[in-house]
N, C-alpha and C positions, 0 to 999 in steps of 0.2 A: 310491769304493766301499770298503766296509769290508773290510779284509784282516786277518783275525785272525792269519794265519800270520806276518805281518810284525811283529806285536806280541809274539809269543811268542819268548822267547829262553831258552836252556837255563838260564842263571843265574837267571832269574826264575820258573822253574817251581816248583810246589809239589806235594806229595803228601799225600793224605788217605786214611787206611786206617780203615774202620769198617764195621759190618754194614749191610745195606740196612735202612733204617728203615721199618717197616710197623706194622700194628696191634698186633703182638706187643710192639714197643717201647713203643707208647702205653699198652698195658695195664700194663706194668711201671711206667711213669712215673705212671700214674693211681693205682696201688696205693700208691706211695711218697707221692704228694700226700695221699691219704686219711690215711695214718699221720701225716704232718706236721701236717695240719689238726687231727686229734684231739689231738696233743700241744700245739698252739698253743691250742686251746680250754681244755685243762686248765690251762695256765699263765695264760691270760687270766682264767679264772674265779677263780683265786687272787689276781689282782692288782687286781680290780675293787673296791677298797675306798677309801673316802673318806679323804683325807689333806689336811693343810694346804697342801702344795705343789700338789696337784691343784685344790683350791678356788681358790687364788691364780691358777693358770693360766687357769681358767674366767673369773674376774673380769677378768683382763687381756685375755681374748679379746673380751669385750663392752665393755670400757673401755680401748682401746689406749693412751690417754694414760698409764696406769700403767706401760706397758712402756718408753716412751722418756723420760718426764719425770724419773724418778729418775736416769737416766744422762746428763742434759742437761749438755753441756760449756759452761759459762758463758763462759769466755774465748775459746773457739774459735767458738762458734755465736751468742752473743748479739749482738755488733756487727752481723753480717750480718742477723740477724733484725730488728734495730731499723731499719736502713736499708731493708730490703725491706718491712717493715710500714708505715713512714711513706709510702713511695712508692706502694705498692699501695693503701693506705687512701685517699689523695687521689683516685686514679683510680677506685676502687670507689665512693666517695661520688658522684662526678660521673656515673658510669655508672648508678648507682641513680636519680639524678634524671632522666637521659635516658630510661632504659628504662621509667620509670613512664608515659611517654607512650604506649608500646606497649600497656600494660595498660589505658589509659584511666582512670587514677586520679590523684589529686593527687600532685605530685612528692615531698612529704614521705614518702609511703609507700614510695617507692623507696629512701629512706635507711633505713627500717626493714628493707626486704628485704636491704640491704647490711650490716646490723648484727646482727640476731638469729641468723641461721643460723650465723654464724661461731662463736658461743659454744658451741653444742651440738656442732658438728662438731669443735671443738678437743678435746672429751672423747671423742667416739665414732668419729671418722674414723680410717682407717688410712693415708691418704696424708699425707705430711709437707709437700707442696708445693702442694696445691690452694688456689686462692683462691676461696672459696665466696661466692656472691652471685648476682644476676640475670644472665640471659643473653638476648640478643635473641630467639632462636628460641622459647624456652619462654614468654617474656613475650608474644610475639605470639600464641602459641596460647591463652594465658589471655585476652588482650585480645579475640580473636575470639569467645570464649564470652561475654565481658562485653558486647560490642556486640550479640550475638544476643539475649541475655536482657534487656538494658536499653538499647534504642535510644532516641534522642531523641524519637521519635514517641510513646513511652509516657508522656512527662512533659510533654506540651503541655497547657496549661490556659488558660482565657479570661483575657484581660488587661483592663485598665481603659479601653482605647481601642477605637474602632470603625473599620472600614474604609470605603472609598469607597462601597460599596453598603449601608452600615449594618450589616454583619456584624461580629461581635466578633473582634478580633484575638487569635490564639492565641500565647501566649508560653511559653518553655521554663522549667520549674521546675528550674534547674540544681542547687539544693541537694538536692532529692529524688533527682535522677538520680545525682549523685555518691555519695550515701549508698548507693543500691541497687547501684551498680557496685562500690563498695568491699566491700559484703557478698558479692557474687558472687565477686570476686577472692580474698578471704580464705577463703571457704568452699571454693572450689576448691583453694586451696593446702593447706588442712587435709585435704581428701579425697585429694589427691595423696600427702600424707604417710602417710595411713592405708593406701593401696594399697601404697606402698613398704615400709612396716613389715610388712604382711601377706606380701608377696613375700619379704622377708628372713627372716621367721620360718619359712616353709615352704621355704626354700632354693631360690627361683626366680630367682636371679641369672643362671642360664644362659640365660634367655629373651632377654637382650640379644644373645646370640650370633647370633640370627636377623636382627639388624640389621647387615648386612654393610657394609664400607667403601663400596662403590659406592652402596648404598641410602642410607646416611647422607650421602654426598657429594651425591647428587642432591637429597635432602630439604633439607639445609641451604642449598644454593645457591638452591633455589626459595624457601626461607624468607627468605633474604637479600633476594631480589627483592621478596617480600611486605612486608618491613620497609621497604625504600626507598619503595615505593608508599604505604605507610601514613603515611610521614613527609612526603609531598608536600604534604598539606593544611596541615601546620605550617610547612614551609619557604616555601611560597607564601602562607600565611595566607589561604586561600580556603575557602568553605563546601563541604563534601563530604558526601554521604549516607553512612549507616552500612550497609555491605554485608559479608556473610559467606557463605561457602559457594561454590557453583559459579559461576565467572566473576566473582567479587567483585573480583578484581584489575583486570579490564578495566572494570568499572563505575566503580571508583574513579578510574582514569585518565581515563575519559570525563568525569566530573564536574570533575576538575582542569582539563582543557582547555576545558570548557564555561564555567567561571568564571575563566579565566586572566586576563581583563581586570581582575578585582578584586584582582590580586596586590598585596601590600604590598611595595614595592621595598626598604624598610629591612630587613624580615625576610629577603627573598630574598638581598640582598647580604651580610648577616651570615652566613647559612647557607652560601653559596658560599665566602666567605672562610674560614669555619671548616673546611669540608671540605678545601679546598686546603692550608691551613696544617697541619692535623692530619696529613694524609696525607704531606706533604713531610717533616715532622719525624719521623714514624714511620719513613720510609725512611732518614733520617739515623741514627736510633737503631739500625736494623737493620744499616746499613752500618758504623757505627763502634761496634758492640756491645762489642768487646774494648778499645777505646780509652776510651770514656766510663765514668766510675766508676759512674754510675747513668743509666738512660734519662731523657731530658728529659720531665717530666710535662706535655706540651703541653696536654692537656685542662684542667689546673688553670690554666695561664696564660691560655688563651683564655677560660675562664669568669670569671676575676677581671677581665680587661680589659673584656670585654663588660658585666659587671655594673656596673663603674665608669662606662663610657661611657653605658650606658643610664640610669643614675641621674643623671649630670651633664647629659645632654641631654634627659632626660624623654622618651625615645622612645615610651613608651606613651601619654603625654598629647598630645604634639605630632604624632606620626606614626602613631599607632594600632598600634604594634608589640605583638605578643602577648608577654606576660611571664609569669614563673612566678607571682608575686604572692602566693602563699599557702604560706609555709613558716614555721610558728610556731616559737617557741623552746621546746624541751622535747618531751616525748612526749604525744601525744594519747591519752586513755583509750581502750583497745581495746573493741570490741563483740564479743559472742560470735558464732561462725559460725552461719549460717542452715541448720539441718539439713534443712529442707524443700526446699532447693535440690539436695540430694545426688542425688536420682533423675534430675534433668534434666541434671546435669553429670557423671554417673558415667563415661560412655564417653569424653568428652573428658579427664576427669581421669586415667583410666588411661593413655591414649595419651600425654598430656603427661608423666606420671610415668615411663613407659618411656623416652621420648626424653630427659628430664632425666637419668635414670640412665645411659643409654647415652653421653651426652656426657661426663658426669663420669668414668665408669669408664675410658673410652678415653683421656682426658687423664691421669688418674691412673696408668694403666699405662705411658704413655710416659715419665713422669718417674721412676716406680719402677724401670723397666728402666735408665734412664740412671744412677741412683744406686745400683743393685744392692739395691733394697729390694723388699718384697712388699706387695701390696694384696689384701685379702680382699673379694671381690665381694659376698658376702651381708652382711658387716658394713657395707659402704658403703651398701647398701640401707637397713639399719637407721639408719645415721647420717643419711642424707639424708631418710629418712622422718620421723624425730623432729625434725630441723631444720625441715622444712617445716611440721609440726604446730605447733611452737613459734613459727615465724615467722608463720604464719597466725593464731594466737591473739593476736598483737600487731599485727594489721592489716597485715602484710607480704604479699608475694606470692612465687610459687614461686622457689626457689633451686636453682642447680646450680653450674657453674663456667664460666669462659670461658678459652679458650686464651691470649688476649692478656694477661689479668690474671695468670694462672698463670705465663706466661713472664716477666712483669715481676718477680713475687715470687721466682722461681727465679734469674733472671739477676742480680738485685741482691744476692744473697747469702743468700736465705732458706734455712734448713736444716730448720726444723720449723714446726709450727703456732703457735709463739710469734709468728712473723711475722704469721700470720692474726689472732691476738689483738691485736697492736699495730695492725693495719689496722682492726680493729673499734673500737679506742680512738679512732682518727682520725675515723671516721664518727660516733662518739658525741660528739666535740667539735663536729663540724658540726651535729649535731642540737641540742645543748644551747646552743651559743653563736653559731655562724656562720650558722645557717639564715636569720634575717631579712635578713642582708646579701646573700643571693642572690635576694631577691624581685624586684629589677629585671632579673634575667637573662632574656634573650629565649628563648622556647621554640624558635625556629628555630635558635639556636645549639646547644641540646641535640639537636635533630633532626639538625643537621650532624655533631655528635659521634657520634651513632648510625650515620649513613651512613658516616662515615670509618672506623669500626671494623669495617665489613663487608667491607673489601677482601680479607682473607684468604679469606673464604667465596666471593667471586666469582672469585678466582684458581683455585678448584677446577675451573672450566671447562676449564683447561689439562690436566686429567686425562683428558679424553675421548679425544684422539688416542693417549695412552699406553695407555689401557685397550683401545682398538680394536686396537692392535698386539699387546698381550699376551693379551687374552681378550675376544672380541667379545660373549660373553654378559654379562660384567660391564659392558661399555659399554652394552649395551641396558638393563640394570637401572638404571644411572645416569640415562640419558636418559629412560627411561619414568617413573621416579619423579619426576624434576624436572618433566617436563611435567604429570604427574598432579597434583602439588602446586600448580602454577601454575593449572591449569584448575579443579580440583575443590576446592581449599582444602587446608590442611595436614593436617587430621585424615583426611579421606577419601582424600586423595592418598597419605598415608603408608600407610594400610591397603591401598590399591590397589597401591602399589609392593611392599609386603610379600607380597601374594598373587602378584604377578608373579614376584618373586624365588623364592618357594617352588615356583611352577609350573616355573621353569627347572630347579630341582633335581630335581623329579619327572620332567620330560621327559628330563633327562640320565641318570637312573637307569633310566627306562623303556626307553631305547634305549642300553644300555651299550656300551662299546667291547669288542669280541670279536676275537680273533686266533687264527690257526693258527700255532703256533710251530715253529721249526726248530732243530736242534742244530748248533752250531759244532763242527767235527770235533776230536776229542781233548780236548774240554772238557766241563764241566757247565753251559755257558751255553746258554740257550734264549731266542731272540729271534724277533720277527716278521720273519723273513728268508726270502724265497723261494729264496735261493741254497742254503740248507741244509735239506734234507728228509730224513726218516727213512723208508726203504722199509717199507711195510706198517703204519706207525704214524702216527696223526694225534694231535697235541697241541692241544687246544682250551683257550684261556684266556679267562676272564671277569673283568673288573676292576671289577665293581660289585656291590652287594647284589642278591640274587635274591629277588624277592617277587611278589605277585599281579599287579602292574602290568606287569612285564617278562618274565614267564615265557614268554609266547607268542612274544615277540620273541627270547628265548633259544633257543627251539625252532627258529625259522626260521634263526637264525645257525648253529646246529649242523648243520642240513641243508646250508646253503650251504658251510660250511667242510669238511665231510667229503665233499661231492660227491654225496650220494644221500639219499633219504628211506627210513629203515629200515622204516617201516610199509608203504610202497609195495613195497619189495623183498620183504617177507614175503608180501604179498598176491599179487604176481606169481609168486613161487616156488610158492605154494599152487596157483595156477591152472595153472602148468606141470605140477606133480605130478599134479593131477587129470586133465589131458589125457593125460599119460604112462600113467597107470593105465588109462584108457579104451582107449588104443591097444593096450596089452598084452592087455587083456581081449578086444578085438575081433580080436586076432591080427595087428595091423598093425605091431607091434614084436616083435623076437625077440632072444634073448640070444646073444652070441658071446663069444669070448675078449677082444675089445676093448670089451665092454659092450653096450649096447642099439644095435641096428641096425634102421632102418626097412625094412619090406618094400617101401614106395614112398617116393620122395623127399618128405619132409615138413618137414625142418628149415630154419631160417633162421639167419643169423649173429646172435649175441646181442651186438650192438655198440651198440644204441640206448640212449640215456639219456632216458627220457620224463619230462618234468616236468609235463606236462598231466595232468589227471584222465581216467581211462578210465571213462565211464559204464557201459559194458557189463560191465567188470571188477567195478565196485562192485556193480552189480545182481546179477550172477551170484554174487559172493562172499556177499552178504547172503542170497540164496536157499539157498546151500549151508550157511550157518551155521544156518539155520532147519530143517535136516533134509533137505537135498538128497541126491543120490547120493553115495556114497563110493567110493573106489577099492577095488580087490581087495585084501583084507587078507592073501591067501595069497601075495602076490608080494613079494619083497624087491628093492628098487631102490636103487642108489647113483648120485647125480647130481653131476657136476662142473659147478658153475654158471659156471665161467670158460670152458667150451668151447662148441661148437656144440650147441644143443638140438635134439632130434628133433621138436619141436612148434613151432607158429607163435606163440610168446609171447616178447616182448622183455623179458627180466628185466634190470633195471638192474645194471650192474657194481658190485661191491663190491671195491675195490682195497686195502682195509686189513684187517688181522686184529686190530688193537688200537686202542682209543681212550683217550687219557689226558686227563682233564678237570682242568685246573689251576685250582683254586679257592682258591689261597693268598691272593688279593686280595679274596675275598668276605668281607665283614664280618658279614653275617647273612642268613638266609633264613627265610621264614614257613612256616606249615603247608601252605598251598596250593602254594607253590613246591616244598616237599619232596615232596609227593604227585606233582606233575607230573614232577619230576626222577626220581623212582623209576620212573615209567612210561617215561620216555625211556631209562633204563638197560636196562630189560627189553626194550624194542624192539630195541636193539642186541644184547643177549645172545641173543635167540631167532633171529637170523640168523647167529650164530656169530662175532660181533665181541666180543672181550673188552674190558671197560670197567674203567678204574682211576681213582681220585680222588686227587688230590694236594693237600695243604693241611691244616695242623694245626687252625686255628681252627674250620673248618667241621665237623670230625669230632665235636667235643664237642656241637655243636648238632644234628647228625644223630642222635647217640646219644640225646640228650634227647628227641627227637621220635619215637623208636621206628622209625627209618627202615629198619633192616635186617631181613631175613628169610632164608629158606633160599636164595632166588635172588639177591637183592641182599644180599650178606653183607659182613662186615667185612674179608674177605680182599682186597677191591679197594682198600683204603686204603693210602696211602703218604705219607710226610712231605714229599717233594719230587718234582718231575717227574723228576729224574735218577734217583732211587731206582726209580721205576716203569719208566723206560726200561731200566735195567740188568736189572731182573727180567724184563721182557718179552723182551729179547734172550737172556737165559739160558734162558728157557723155550722160545722158538722155535728156538734152536740145538739143543736136545735133541729137539725134536719134528720128525720127518721127514715126518709126514703133512701133507697139504694142509689148512690150516685153513679153506679155503673149501668143503670138501666136506661135504655132509650125507648122512646115512644114514637112509632111511625104511624101517622094517621092522616088519611085522605091526601097523601102526597106520594110521588114516585120515589124510588130509592135514590135517585140523584139528589133529591131535595132534603135528605136526612139532615144535612148540615144546618139548614135553616131552623129545623125543629129543635135540634140540640142546642143551638146558640140561643134560641128564644127561651129555653129553659135553663140556660147556664147560670152559674152562681157568680154574678157580677158584684163588685164591691159597693156596699152601701154602708158608710161609716156611721157607727153609733158610738159616741164617746163612752169609754169604759175605763176603769182603772185596773192596773195590774200590779201584782206584788212579786218581786223576784227575791 
């Protein structure tokens, strides 16, 4: 149990002396802010002039290379950049070849995707450590669109042979298919770049914030599973249909097992050995990271060995192994993007662009924080957008970054994007000179490299129990997104996961955490503690925004925390007053020195707290509101609602005289919420309960919405809960009258509210000092 007294010692006490902060203080601060704003505008208007320095700063903002390249430290940085660039370049080239299989285009275009984006990002990027190039998740998203728009079935044509029944045998026009698939991939890459540039221009980099870590974790894990399944047909070298969309993963697995007897054992053994060797060596690199001068580029060694063995043994000719076979020396002349495809790939392009940017900016921020650098999110959008447009124009496919490549570039000594430029030079050498030497390379080896590099994504499954212990909602988001992407496909699954994530946010704000606070004795600490209560005062705290979706829930919470319904109390009191006036008029009640005394026993103990609705009360009250009988206006009556009433009406007890609403944690409220909140305050005021609002931020918003009037006035505003409590105690200590007593004089029972409000305790600030 929390014992505050044991924590307080005389030597650690502190004393604060200041006036109670109320609306008067806010008004003085507001006036000072207005004066300062006018002064700032005057100074700013005089400084808005074009200068050489200002122009140069703007140029550096859009071309960050001009900021760090002039201060490049050759002796300190260049050796590390060279080693990092060579190492990363070899890995990037081989991953480009491998990831081209995910896009369903020829491997040479993977080399283009690993080369061209680096050139533009070197000039426009703000991260000094990112390794720009293809990434399996985005490649798979592009490949899914490619398979949807250009399946094999669209390129079947009659052959020169006939079947058993005399029918013409249909053959696949692979050349036409590959041309169309390339056009789709490069057109989609260009459109992704256009979307990213547009988002950067209008400063929409904040949209990626809606992709939370649990959402991205579930999505990338499902994408990793999709990548593995897509590589099964290459690893086993079996025929598989082209599937995309809902349940496509299960259809693909079904085809693999259906044709499992056609497996090429040479390709399967090569792929399995590649996966084992690459994963083992990567574990060695991770374990001996501080000992090894550079990570072992195992992908390079595996590729060279397999290409040599395949060439020497002629695995393609003798054993039917699937090989790369088409990597020409030099660049293939690019073809322009097909603009007519834009309408059919717009949705997929936008989602792929957002995912691509989210992956890149998250990795960039990790290394920027590590090296105490900054990353401009909107400039990164422009950099990747222009890089993708440039890459697509030269027949490449979508570029982002990969955590593994970036880790290699940073851990091997890379300091700036000069390392990226050197890695591009390595890819350029492969394109211009070494490409034909890789033609005997088995495709299953590339597939094995892809699978081996997905280990980090699969390890994210271990986050599930951690999320479950820390935050079950985040755990549900992770699992739901992962399952959605597996079942529905990456595009629809990501959208479904995003909708689910936003729904959890709406639900959590729609049912906010509300508490009734208590005051620890002799302190200004207010916590949700039942042991510390303030007699006659209730402190209600709301810790979420107040808006149209949760205002009704807030009303219910206020009723629950204060222990009564203010509207019901008001109606019951009116009913009691009506009966009292009738009894007086009929002579069944008479006045004595002790107040009203019934001629006959009529009263009941007023101890019941009725939560259920009273249909008779509601019906009778509505009839009275429409012009029913009114009490005798000639009689003056004073009623003590805490004592026994002379009529048979159970009026709920109101055991507080003040309600403090702590809105210090409320970030915003809308017009509907403000209107409802105003009605809530008036409901309490008309039954004699004084209401005070604590919190600075909400005051300005209420003022802007014209919240205050003669009844709900600015006098109920305080900076903190403690200020409000001190003021209430000061007022109630000076007021000897019963705050729960109402006086009804020369008015009908419907007008009781006006009398109560005219006698209500409204704020009149008197500067005092307090000691805490």
